SERO-147467 format. One record per residue (C-alpha): x, y, z. Coordinates in nm, 4 decimals. Example, Ala and Ser with C-alpha at 12.3 -4.5 7.8 and 13.67 -1.06 7.14 Angstrom:
% residues 2
PT|u|v|w
PT|1.2300|-0.4500|0.7800
PT|1.3670|-0.1060|0.7140
END
This chain:
% residues 563
PT|u|v|w
PT|1.5778|-0.3755|3.6406
PT|1.7862|-0.1719|3.3549
PT|1.8663|-0.3906|3.0827
PT|1.8264|-0.1598|2.7885
PT|2.1281|0.0288|2.8416
PT|2.3333|-0.2931|2.7861
PT|2.1295|-0.4724|2.5148
PT|2.3444|-0.3151|2.2820
PT|2.6610|-0.6167|2.4606
PT|2.4496|-0.8255|2.2338
PT|2.5845|-0.7804|1.9039
PT|2.9478|-0.9014|2.0438
PT|2.7957|-1.2288|2.0765
PT|2.9609|-1.4119|1.6937
PT|3.2530|-1.1843|1.7673
PT|3.3962|-1.3012|2.1072
PT|3.2741|-1.6881|2.0446
PT|3.5694|-1.6754|1.7409
PT|3.7765|-1.6583|2.0832
PT|3.7701|-1.9901|2.1165
PT|3.6200|-2.1333|1.8011
PT|3.5850|-2.5038|1.7487
PT|3.5737|-2.6981|1.4150
PT|3.5937|-3.1172|1.5074
PT|3.3132|-3.2177|1.8184
PT|3.4259|-3.1340|2.1559
PT|3.7457|-3.1825|2.1279
PT|4.0205|-2.9279|2.0140
PT|4.0092|-2.5742|2.0945
PT|4.1709|-2.3257|1.8058
PT|4.3376|-1.9972|1.8907
PT|4.2279|-1.7135|1.6186
PT|4.5782|-1.5472|1.4907
PT|4.3297|-1.2071|1.4514
PT|4.2133|-1.2498|1.8788
PT|4.2455|-1.2206|2.1756
PT|4.4579|-1.4544|2.3415
PT|4.3118|-1.6648|2.5932
PT|4.4903|-1.6730|2.8390
PT|4.4704|-1.2715|2.8351
PT|4.0788|-1.2479|2.7918
PT|3.9166|-1.0223|3.0325
PT|3.6684|-1.2296|3.2225
PT|3.3579|-0.9428|3.1508
PT|3.3646|-0.9399|2.7616
PT|3.3278|-1.3235|2.7433
PT|3.0889|-1.3431|2.9996
PT|2.9048|-1.0687|2.8188
PT|2.8780|-1.3013|2.5311
PT|2.7955|-1.6229|2.6502
PT|2.4878|-1.4247|2.8086
PT|2.3422|-1.2671|2.5512
PT|2.3998|-1.5869|2.3651
PT|2.1767|-1.8560|2.6013
PT|1.8974|-1.5826|2.5650
PT|1.9108|-1.5603|2.1761
PT|1.9103|-1.9619|2.1866
PT|1.6292|-1.9597|2.4588
PT|1.3220|-1.7035|2.2543
PT|1.4426|-1.8036|1.9382
PT|1.3989|-2.1744|1.9843
PT|1.1035|-2.1441|2.2797
PT|0.8994|-1.8620|2.1193
PT|0.9180|-1.9908|1.7096
PT|1.1271|-2.2991|1.6932
PT|1.0882|-2.6321|1.8047
PT|0.9732|-2.6329|2.1659
PT|0.7347|-2.3298|2.0814
PT|0.6092|-2.5110|1.8690
PT|0.5546|-2.8568|2.1486
PT|0.4523|-2.6684|2.3837
PT|0.1645|-2.5400|2.1609
PT|0.2299|-2.1734|2.1428
PT|0.2570|-2.1102|1.7837
PT|0.2039|-2.3259|1.5300
PT|0.4163|-2.2495|1.1988
PT|0.2463|-2.1836|0.8725
PT|0.3570|-2.2136|0.5172
PT|0.6185|-2.5102|0.4434
PT|0.5584|-2.6085|0.7724
PT|0.3948|-2.9488|0.9030
PT|0.4288|-2.9187|1.2693
PT|0.4654|-3.2798|1.2508
PT|0.6911|-3.3022|1.5225
PT|0.9763|-3.4718|1.2908
PT|1.2079|-3.3093|1.5726
PT|1.5777|-3.4142|1.4762
PT|1.9028|-3.2819|1.6010
PT|1.7519|-2.9488|1.7024
PT|1.9641|-2.6620|1.7129
PT|2.1725|-2.6637|2.0920
PT|2.3971|-2.8756|2.0678
PT|2.6777|-2.7138|1.9103
PT|2.5116|-2.3548|1.9526
PT|2.5449|-2.4496|2.3672
PT|2.8727|-2.6280|2.3619
PT|3.0376|-2.3194|2.1497
PT|2.8969|-2.0806|2.4305
PT|3.0683|-2.3500|2.7057
PT|3.4620|-2.3690|2.6192
PT|3.4051|-1.9605|2.6313
PT|3.2484|-1.9980|2.9680
PT|3.4947|-2.2487|3.0239
PT|3.7877|-1.9410|2.9566
PT|3.5967|-1.6705|3.1577
PT|3.6252|-1.9354|3.4682
PT|3.9830|-2.0410|3.4148
PT|4.0428|-1.6300|3.3800
PT|3.8052|-1.5937|3.6989
PT|4.0289|-1.8479|3.9290
PT|4.3484|-1.7468|3.7920
PT|4.2624|-1.3814|3.8408
PT|4.1600|-1.4391|4.1750
PT|3.7672|-1.3426|4.0546
PT|3.4894|-1.4635|4.2746
PT|3.1831|-1.3110|4.1538
PT|3.3184|-1.4454|3.7840
PT|3.3422|-1.7212|3.9373
PT|3.0215|-1.7848|4.0474
PT|2.9110|-1.6747|3.7163
PT|3.0673|-1.8571|3.5135
PT|2.9065|-2.1433|3.7466
PT|2.5379|-2.0916|3.6825
PT|2.6198|-2.0215|3.3340
PT|2.7755|-2.3317|3.2470
PT|2.4690|-2.4846|3.4922
PT|2.2054|-2.3340|3.2538
PT|2.4074|-2.4941|2.9279
PT|2.5022|-2.8270|3.0633
PT|2.0907|-2.8242|3.1976
PT|1.9554|-2.7789|2.7856
PT|2.1806|-3.0616|2.6849
PT|2.1201|-3.3386|2.9106
PT|1.7475|-3.2094|2.9171
PT|1.6972|-3.2611|2.5158
PT|1.9142|-3.5490|2.4636
PT|1.9578|-3.7835|2.7718
PT|2.3394|-3.8272|2.8589
PT|2.6122|-3.6396|2.7118
PT|2.9435|-3.5532|2.7022
PT|3.0666|-3.3246|3.0385
PT|3.3168|-3.3983|3.2676
PT|3.5929|-3.4509|2.9455
PT|3.3506|-3.2057|2.7241
PT|3.5662|-2.8968|2.7480
PT|3.8858|-3.0521|2.7429
PT|4.1964|-2.9040|2.4721
PT|4.2969|-3.2811|2.2820
PT|4.6043|-3.2461|2.4230
PT|4.4361|-3.2866|2.7345
PT|4.3097|-3.6181|2.7286
PT|4.6201|-3.6885|2.3953
PT|4.3646|-3.7199|2.1478
PT|4.0943|-3.9476|2.2353
PT|3.7331|-3.8154|2.2154
PT|3.4337|-3.6899|2.5271
PT|3.2805|-4.0015|2.7330
PT|2.9538|-3.9415|2.8140
PT|2.8031|-3.8805|3.1591
PT|2.4771|-4.0311|3.2230
PT|2.1890|-3.7909|3.2779
PT|2.1905|-3.8345|3.6206
PT|2.5387|-3.6859|3.6716
PT|2.4982|-3.4325|3.4894
PT|2.1614|-3.3036|3.6548
PT|2.2954|-3.3760|4.0395
PT|2.6898|-3.1869|3.9224
PT|2.4574|-2.8962|3.7598
PT|2.3084|-2.8813|4.1285
PT|2.6478|-2.8697|4.2434
PT|2.7912|-2.6228|4.0206
PT|2.4615|-2.4009|4.1551
PT|2.5139|-2.4647|4.5344
PT|2.8707|-2.3553|4.4805
PT|2.8040|-2.0337|4.2688
PT|2.4945|-1.8835|4.5778
PT|2.8199|-1.9406|4.8247
PT|3.0627|-1.7415|4.6585
PT|2.8082|-1.4773|4.5253
PT|2.6982|-1.4346|4.8979
PT|2.9393|-1.1231|4.9803
PT|2.9045|-0.7506|4.9330
PT|3.2635|-0.6322|4.7984
PT|3.3825|-0.7951|4.4287
PT|3.6995|-0.6788|4.2348
PT|3.7392|-0.6837|3.9244
PT|3.2958|-0.6496|3.8014
PT|3.2266|-0.4249|3.4485
PT|2.8834|-0.3562|3.5465
PT|2.8090|-0.3090|3.1949
PT|2.9522|-0.6444|3.0195
PT|2.6914|-0.7426|3.3094
PT|2.4342|-0.7177|3.0218
PT|2.1560|-0.9243|3.3074
PT|2.2273|-0.7997|3.6420
PT|2.4779|-0.4828|3.5841
PT|2.7168|-0.6740|3.8516
PT|2.4170|-0.6928|4.1829
PT|2.6282|-0.9697|4.2968
PT|2.3403|-1.0665|4.5396
PT|2.0886|-1.1036|4.2053
PT|2.3127|-1.3400|4.0706
PT|2.2896|-1.5488|4.4018
PT|1.8863|-1.5288|4.4037
PT|1.9102|-1.7081|4.0669
PT|2.1425|-1.9462|4.1603
PT|1.9691|-2.0714|4.3994
PT|1.6400|-2.0617|4.2093
PT|1.7688|-2.2697|3.8993
PT|1.9098|-2.5246|4.1435
PT|1.5385|-2.4982|4.2302
PT|1.4257|-2.5851|3.9051
PT|1.6861|-2.8589|3.8741
PT|1.5394|-3.0576|4.1880
PT|1.1735|-2.9821|4.0743
PT|1.2668|-3.1342|3.7228
PT|1.4011|-3.4721|3.9362
PT|1.0666|-3.4469|4.0731
PT|0.9017|-3.7724|3.9354
PT|1.2474|-3.9956|3.8857
PT|1.4262|-3.8995|4.1936
PT|1.1185|-3.7810|4.4419
PT|1.2824|-3.8395|4.7358
PT|1.5985|-3.6469|4.6498
PT|1.4365|-3.3729|4.5282
PT|1.1791|-3.3099|4.8005
PT|1.5195|-3.3166|5.0300
PT|1.6594|-3.0161|4.7572
PT|1.2870|-2.8992|4.7145
PT|1.2819|-2.8520|5.0944
PT|1.6391|-2.6675|5.1865
PT|1.6409|-2.4180|4.8810
PT|1.3090|-2.2927|4.9682
PT|1.5242|-2.1528|5.2889
PT|1.7664|-1.9302|5.1080
PT|1.7478|-1.6584|4.8536
PT|1.5428|-1.6600|4.5972
PT|1.3975|-1.4539|4.3136
PT|1.1363|-1.2631|4.5172
PT|1.0259|-1.0051|4.2309
PT|1.0519|-0.9013|3.8905
PT|1.3271|-0.6791|3.9656
PT|1.4939|-0.9737|4.0572
PT|1.4140|-1.2135|3.6469
PT|1.6316|-1.3020|3.4323
PT|1.5557|-1.0915|3.0945
PT|1.7444|-0.9227|2.8352
PT|1.5204|-0.6481|2.6530
PT|1.5617|-0.6421|2.2766
PT|1.5808|-0.2958|2.1327
PT|1.5695|-0.3438|1.7417
PT|1.7754|-0.1825|1.4982
PT|2.0117|-0.4516|1.4195
PT|1.9144|-0.7930|1.3228
PT|2.1105|-0.9703|1.6488
PT|1.9121|-0.7245|1.8579
PT|1.5835|-0.8141|1.7694
PT|1.3224|-1.0746|1.8103
PT|1.3596|-1.3722|1.6605
PT|1.1331|-1.3883|1.3360
PT|1.1008|-1.0815|1.3134
PT|1.0181|-0.9594|0.9612
PT|1.1820|-0.5862|1.0201
PT|1.5490|-0.8252|0.8590
PT|1.4015|-1.0941|0.7302
PT|1.0813|-1.1250|0.5182
PT|0.7946|-1.0057|0.5755
PT|0.6575|-1.3957|0.5934
PT|0.9814|-1.4401|0.8548
PT|0.7027|-1.2925|1.1246
PT|0.3763|-1.3735|0.9227
PT|0.4074|-1.7831|0.9006
PT|0.3806|-1.7849|1.3533
PT|0.0784|-1.8564|1.4326
PT|-0.1117|-1.8613|1.7930
PT|-0.2523|-2.2425|1.8080
PT|-0.5383|-2.2689|1.9153
PT|-0.4852|-2.5215|2.1662
PT|-0.3287|-2.1407|2.3845
PT|-0.5710|-1.9648|2.2187
PT|-0.8690|-2.1333|2.3158
PT|-0.7663|-2.1381|2.6735
PT|-0.7820|-1.8110|2.6810
PT|-1.0987|-1.7271|2.5305
PT|-1.2129|-2.0158|2.8292
PT|-1.0686|-1.8175|3.1252
PT|-1.1110|-1.4963|2.9529
PT|-0.7393|-1.4167|2.9722
PT|-0.6384|-1.0236|2.8602
PT|-0.3253|-1.1436|2.8073
PT|-0.5163|-1.3244|2.4756
PT|-0.4954|-0.9226|2.3283
PT|-0.1319|-0.8801|2.4195
PT|0.0086|-1.2103|2.2612
PT|-0.1932|-1.2302|1.9235
PT|-0.3134|-1.0131|1.7019
PT|-0.7531|-1.0371|1.6093
PT|-0.8008|-1.1758|1.2811
PT|-0.8356|-0.9699|0.9709
PT|-1.1435|-1.1757|0.8174
PT|-1.3990|-1.2955|1.0725
PT|-1.6018|-1.6150|0.9395
PT|-1.9803|-1.6361|0.9960
PT|-2.1601|-1.9712|0.8967
PT|-2.5155|-1.8126|0.8101
PT|-2.8293|-1.9672|0.5698
PT|-2.8396|-1.9351|0.2898
PT|-3.0313|-1.6098|0.2491
PT|-2.8178|-1.4233|0.4530
PT|-2.5411|-1.5229|0.2065
PT|-2.4391|-1.2224|0.0368
PT|-2.4793|-1.2460|-0.3461
PT|-2.5599|-1.5926|-0.2574
PT|-2.3571|-1.8825|-0.3480
PT|-2.1975|-2.1185|-0.0515
PT|-1.8770|-1.8329|0.0744
PT|-1.8604|-1.4857|0.0453
PT|-1.7068|-1.1626|0.1674
PT|-1.8677|-0.8067|0.1818
PT|-1.7095|-0.5581|0.4421
PT|-1.4085|-0.7648|0.5656
PT|-1.6456|-1.0548|0.7446
PT|-1.6775|-1.4071|0.5420
PT|-1.9692|-1.5697|0.5054
PT|-1.9995|-1.8989|0.4705
PT|-2.3506|-2.0944|0.3411
PT|-2.4449|-2.3273|0.6407
PT|-2.6751|-2.5262|0.4477
PT|-2.4214|-2.6647|0.1729
PT|-2.1292|-2.7102|0.3959
PT|-2.2320|-3.0973|0.4886
PT|-2.2011|-3.1405|0.0930
PT|-1.8994|-2.9486|0.0522
PT|-1.6756|-3.1892|0.3510
PT|-1.6675|-2.8585|0.5783
PT|-1.6911|-2.8598|0.9237
PT|-1.7303|-2.5980|1.2504
PT|-1.3674|-2.6199|1.4201
PT|-1.3989|-2.7377|1.7834
PT|-1.1200|-2.8486|1.9570
PT|-1.2942|-3.1215|2.1186
PT|-1.3755|-3.2827|1.7674
PT|-1.0932|-3.1212|1.4931
PT|-0.8753|-3.4182|1.4692
PT|-1.1717|-3.6390|1.3552
PT|-1.2741|-3.4686|1.1128
PT|-0.9672|-3.3989|0.9781
PT|-0.9017|-3.7828|0.9902
PT|-1.2834|-3.7930|0.8039
PT|-1.1556|-3.6065|0.5420
PT|-1.3485|-3.2815|0.6375
PT|-1.1934|-2.9082|0.6257
PT|-1.2771|-2.6878|0.8657
PT|-1.3911|-2.3325|0.9058
PT|-1.3546|-2.1173|1.2107
PT|-1.6127|-1.9193|1.3166
PT|-1.3875|-1.7529|1.6220
PT|-1.5031|-1.3395|1.5877
PT|-1.1708|-1.2201|1.6897
PT|-0.8790|-1.4461|1.7442
PT|-0.8080|-1.7845|1.4927
PT|-0.5601|-2.0078|1.6096
PT|-0.4130|-2.2347|1.4020
PT|-0.4560|-2.6338|1.5852
PT|-0.1890|-2.8420|1.6225
PT|-0.0763|-3.0327|1.3366
PT|-0.3395|-2.9983|1.1444
PT|-0.2490|-3.0881|0.7533
PT|-0.0070|-3.3853|0.6671
PT|0.1960|-3.1289|0.4413
PT|0.1759|-2.7988|0.4521
PT|-0.1107|-2.5962|0.7176
PT|-0.1124|-2.3105|0.3941
PT|-0.5159|-2.3532|0.3076
PT|-0.6627|-2.4084|0.6948
PT|-0.9732|-2.1923|0.7127
PT|-1.0523|-2.2332|0.3945
PT|-0.7595|-1.9789|0.2743
PT|-0.7103|-1.9569|-0.0929
PT|-0.4945|-1.6797|-0.1155
PT|-0.2710|-1.6319|-0.4123
PT|0.0426|-1.6627|-0.2426
PT|0.2271|-1.8548|0.0818
PT|0.4243|-1.6650|0.3594
PT|0.2198|-1.7065|0.5730
PT|-0.0620|-1.4662|0.3999
PT|-0.4419|-1.6305|0.5214
PT|-0.6770|-1.3289|0.6303
PT|-0.8569|-1.6150|0.8176
PT|-0.5846|-1.6542|1.0602
PT|-0.4577|-1.4848|1.3619
PT|-0.1023|-1.3694|1.3843
PT|0.1170|-1.2792|1.6883
PT|0.0472|-0.9554|1.7963
PT|0.2656|-0.6337|1.4913
PT|0.4961|-0.5687|1.8212
PT|0.6693|-0.9010|1.7667
PT|0.7791|-0.7923|1.4306
PT|0.9993|-0.5908|1.5690
PT|1.0331|-0.1714|1.4251
PT|1.1327|-0.0806|1.8206
PT|1.1516|-0.2277|2.2185
PT|0.7941|-0.3153|2.1534
PT|0.6789|-0.0928|2.5070
PT|0.8860|-0.3067|2.7427
PT|0.7692|-0.6446|2.6134
PT|1.0418|-0.7867|2.3747
PT|1.2531|-0.9893|2.6305
PT|1.3945|-1.3109|2.6359
PT|1.2782|-1.4115|2.9249
PT|1.4828|-1.7120|3.0785
PT|1.3686|-1.6941|3.4308
PT|1.0590|-1.5308|3.5467
PT|0.9444|-1.4349|3.9294
PT|0.6075|-1.5723|3.7914
PT|0.7942|-1.8788|3.7321
PT|0.9807|-1.8715|4.0661
PT|0.6102|-1.8852|4.2473
PT|0.4533|-2.1674|4.0643
PT|0.7301|-2.3197|4.1368
PT|0.6759|-2.2630|4.5304
PT|0.2671|-2.3584|4.4425
PT|0.3823|-2.6516|4.3368
PT|0.6398|-2.6984|4.6599
PT|0.3566|-2.6509|4.8774
PT|0.1134|-2.9148|4.6762
PT|0.3342|-3.1655|4.7193
PT|0.3800|-3.1476|5.1347
PT|0.7257|-3.0141|5.0295
PT|0.6977|-2.6054|5.0984
PT|0.4040|-2.3662|5.2456
PT|0.1538|-2.1907|5.0528
PT|0.0406|-2.3144|4.7505
PT|-0.2576|-2.0709|4.7338
PT|-0.0376|-1.7636|4.7775
PT|0.2352|-1.8397|4.5653
PT|0.0019|-1.9613|4.2880
PT|-0.2070|-1.6007|4.2824
PT|0.1800|-1.4331|4.3192
PT|0.2707|-1.5807|3.9697
PT|-0.0460|-1.5335|3.7913
PT|-0.0179|-1.1211|3.9583
PT|0.3574|-1.1593|3.8424
PT|0.2761|-1.2319|3.4872
PT|-0.0243|-0.9568|3.4311
PT|0.2531|-0.7175|3.5893
PT|0.4835|-0.8178|3.3037
PT|0.1989|-0.8425|3.0473
PT|0.0578|-0.4590|3.1434
PT|-0.2588|-0.6208|3.2677
PT|-0.3218|-0.5992|3.5968
PT|-0.6474|-0.4403|3.5964
PT|-0.7470|-0.7237|3.5570
PT|-0.5547|-0.9246|3.8225
PT|-0.9228|-0.8953|4.0634
PT|-1.1282|-1.0376|3.8063
PT|-0.9529|-1.3008|3.6525
PT|-0.9006|-1.4777|3.9478
PT|-1.2002|-1.4429|4.0516
PT|-1.3198|-1.7068|3.7375
PT|-1.4366|-2.0054|3.8900
PT|-1.1580|-2.1611|3.6833
PT|-0.9193|-1.9470|3.7706
PT|-0.9765|-1.9380|4.1628
PT|-0.7527|-2.1768|4.3514
PT|-0.9294|-2.5176|4.3512
PT|-0.5195|-2.7039|4.5221
PT|-0.3621|-2.9112|4.1689
PT|-0.0868|-2.9765|4.0679
PT|-0.2716|-2.9982|3.7234
PT|-0.4154|-2.5943|3.8012
PT|-0.0820|-2.4233|3.9157
PT|0.0918|-2.6272|3.6125
PT|-0.1493|-2.5048|3.3183
PT|-0.1577|-2.1334|3.4546
PT|0.3012|-2.1855|3.4682
PT|0.1918|-2.2591|3.0917
PT|0.0264|-1.9477|2.9842
PT|0.2974|-1.7219|3.2312
PT|0.5753|-1.9050|3.0355
PT|0.4120|-1.7621|2.6934
PT|0.8263|-1.7633|2.4870
PT|0.9800|-1.9477|2.7308
PT|0.8516|-2.3328|2.5363
PT|1.2018|-2.4768|2.6907
PT|1.0328|-2.4733|3.0482
PT|0.6957|-2.5214|2.8997
PT|0.7762|-2.8198|2.7510
PT|1.0135|-2.9808|3.0563
PT|0.7035|-2.9051|3.2787
PT|0.4878|-3.1038|3.0523
PT|0.7358|-3.4159|2.9578
PT|0.7941|-3.4338|3.3766
PT|0.4417|-3.4333|3.4218
PT|0.2428|-3.4635|3.1948
PT|0.0820|-3.0974|3.2190
PT|-0.1306|-2.9502|3.0661
PT|-0.2727|-3.2781|2.8888
PT|-0.0975|-3.1764|2.5228
PT|-0.2487|-3.4174|2.2222
PT|-0.0088|-3.4370|1.8596
PT|-0.2273|-3.3656|1.6183
PT|-0.4366|-3.5624|1.4084
PT|-0.1302|-3.5660|1.1515
PT|0.1455|-3.6111|1.4021
PT|0.4741|-3.8414|1.3278
PT|0.3491|-4.0385|1.5820
PT|0.0222|-4.0868|1.8652
PT|0.2232|-3.8670|2.1295
PT|0.4697|-3.5995|2.1582
PT|0.8548|-3.7132|2.1129
PT|1.0236|-3.6955|2.4547
PT|1.4275|-3.5347|2.3191
PT|1.5912|-3.4148|2.0253
PT|1.8609|-3.6818|1.8005
PT|2.2267|-3.6390|1.8942
PT|2.4053|-3.4520|1.6044
PT|2.5318|-3.6256|1.2517
PT|2.8628|-3.4449|1.3387
PT|2.8473|-3.5665|1.7107
PT|2.8148|-3.9062|1.5406
PT|3.0604|-3.9468|1.2567
PT|3.3624|-3.7553|1.5087
PT|3.2996|-3.9614|1.8471
PT|3.1238|-4.2334|1.7087
PT|3.2519|-4.4775|2.0099
PT|3.1221|-4.2680|2.2730
PT|2.8056|-4.1653|2.1085
PT|2.7106|-4.4816|2.0946
PT|2.7542|-4.6192|2.5058
PT|2.4966|-4.2686|2.5059
PT|2.3081|-4.3561|2.2618
PT|2.2659|-4.7334|2.4439
PT|2.1569|-4.5921|2.7830
PT|1.8003|-4.4758|2.5760
PT|1.5031|-4.6785|2.6017
PT|1.2977|-4.8435|2.3648
PT|0.8629|-4.6850|2.3496
PT|0.6183|-4.8304|2.0597
PT|0.6582|-4.5514|1.9039
PT|1.1025|-4.5407|1.8450
PT|1.0796|-4.8954|1.6591
PT|1.1357|-4.7405|1.3272
PT|1.4832|-4.5666|1.4462
PT|1.7272|-4.6681|1.5568
PT|1.8195|-4.5436|1.9369
PT|1.8937|-4.2803|1.9102
PT|1.4942|-4.1670|1.8471
PT|1.3169|-3.8526|1.9389
PT|1.0721|-4.0695|2.0810
PT|1.3143|-4.3573|2.3285
PT|1.3103|-4.2140|2.6540
PT|1.5859|-4.0193|2.8430
PT|1.6708|-4.1611|3.1629
PT|1.5081|-3.8956|3.3300
PT|1.1164|-4.0602|3.1839
PT|1.2318|-4.4202|3.2952
PT|1.0433|-4.6378|3.4859
PT|0.8076|-4.3062|3.5455
PT|0.4689|-4.2888|3.3685
PT|0.4504|-3.9603|3.3159
PT|0.4057|-3.8396|3.0023
PT|0.3050|-4.0705|2.7839
END
């Protein structure tokens, strides 16, 4: 798929949004006197803004934001505590803003008789509302995008999470039918920054997203999910890497560059993002070659040695780029060696940790009650992520150019589709679990440029297919690196992989949702109260009102996962 030529549209995201910007919750649509009248807007220009907005938001959250950390792909260093102090998240206002733009595009498509654009806008609508209900629970949906004239000044009511999910699936199925033709008028391919005007790929995406959302309901509504999955598997789906929903970051300006790149902010924007030990430990355990693509070797490795081997004597010294620590004085200095199994207990006992990994050193989850800056006995004099004893992300993510085609917003991959099919087969809802599982691994290896290592990797006894859901989700989790949204939601749905909150997390478990933003509470209080009242209190939410990150939204009420 040739997307690089289209990424220049990314800079249009902010100016186009002024067409339908909003200053009062979800109710009013304002007209910019210096912009385009919505009734005259070209849907091609509008949908490009929505596409780039979705891509930017997804990567920002799933790489260095809340869900990237919750999926334990990364942890933040310096002025971060990684305690899962989840609040409102960042998607409420951005998604509803994009939905307003998308609504204008949809209405213009219907008015102009453009089924291609109608189908595309239904897909974009489903993605945006899907993220909102995934992370908040009940949300304004059916009335959310009405102008104040339509509701005579009333505020939008909240729809139940079940209603939203089923409506999303219905819209995706309608979109698939609209995109099943071969000739469409009014399509400007350069403005379709995802698929260049290819309706067949949009149709595959609509069906693949429906499969994702049916599977999202696998624990809550298994019979409904099974029926939907089995019917959807018979439809055209993403079937190769060329069908993936991705968008390239080409660099050059901030809006076209990888999130947290240090090229357009400060160097610390990049340096503060550290690999998480949950991921680095797993990749090392499996001898996974993707580790070298994603992470940088630690600048100064650490060795614990007998006293006689410490240069110059003493407790600790550095020589020739290696740090040596005296094994004989560690106990007296309350120092312990990092182990995934014991690190939390060591920290809770008041000990400090050293990581003797020779190549890749991650930052453990919630390793500090205040700031992880001093992890691994870091004593450097400045913050900003300048810890030479913990690995950084690979320098490619400190974007200077297109990263050799590695830097993409990965919204729906062929690997994810393959793992969904493998999971369906394991559940008895599909077929060829092993073939789809291996296809998912192969696709991820191809995307990250390590195809030559595939055969040896899948021969590893811990990777060779064993028929379990746990193994499928583990490999899907790895392949979803940089799409923390999906990895986190898989964990919330299945409890897999087994992710621990860490020794200094706010609670003993990870959160289940974002809380509603304060401006929504202020502007739509009565409806908010109704929506929040459907949340179920848990042992970890009692210190909050009903609207807690640890309250159960409908989708995890009455199920045993994730905790």
